[in-house]
C-alpha positions in Angstrom: 89.8 63.5 157.0 89.5 66.5 159.4 90.6 69.9 158.3 93.3 70.0 161.0 94.6 66.7 159.8 94.8 67.9 156.2 96.7 71.0 157.3 99.0 69.0 159.5 99.8 66.5 156.7 100.3 69.4 154.2 102.8 71.0 156.5 104.7 67.8 157.1 104.7 67.2 153.3 106.1 70.6 152.7 108.9 70.2 155.2 109.9 66.9 153.6 109.8 68.4 150.2 112.1 71.2 151.2 114.5 68.6 152.7 114.5 66.6 149.5 114.7 69.6 147.2 117.9 70.7 149.1 119.4 67.3 148.4 118.4 67.5 144.7 120.1 70.9 144.3 123.3 69.9 146.2 125.8 69.1 143.4 128.3 67.7 145.8 126.1 64.7 146.5 126.1 61.5 144.3 123.7 61.6 141.4 121.9 58.5 142.6 121.1 60.1 145.9 119.9 63.2 144.1 117.7 61.1 141.8 116.1 59.3 144.8 115.3 62.7 146.3 114.0 64.0 143.0 111.5 61.1 142.8 110.5 61.8 146.4 109.9 65.4 145.5 107.6 64.4 142.7 105.7 62.0 145.0 105.3 64.8 147.6 104.1 67.3 145.0 101.5 64.8 143.8 100.4 64.3 147.4 100.2 68.1 147.8 97.7 68.2 144.8 95.6 65.6 146.5 95.6 67.4 149.8 94.8 70.7 148.1 91.8 69.1 146.4 90.6 67.8 149.7 90.9 71.2 151.3 89.0 72.8 148.4 86.3 70.2 148.8 86.2 71.0 152.5 85.5 74.6 151.8 83.0 73.8 149.0 81.0 71.6 151.4 81.1 74.3 154.1 79.6 76.9 151.7 77.0 74.5 150.2 
């Protein structure tokens, strides 16, 4: 994956996480809806770790 694609996906992932995190924190919403968003937040965080690792590898390969 290209560097620009990694950055683009990371940005999109972050925006989605912020949306779902807002839902999780909104106590006026039904608990089931909040749980679904909490699970999505977890999935997005795991994807963030994957993307960060790929970005780290990109820089390691550029320096090597």
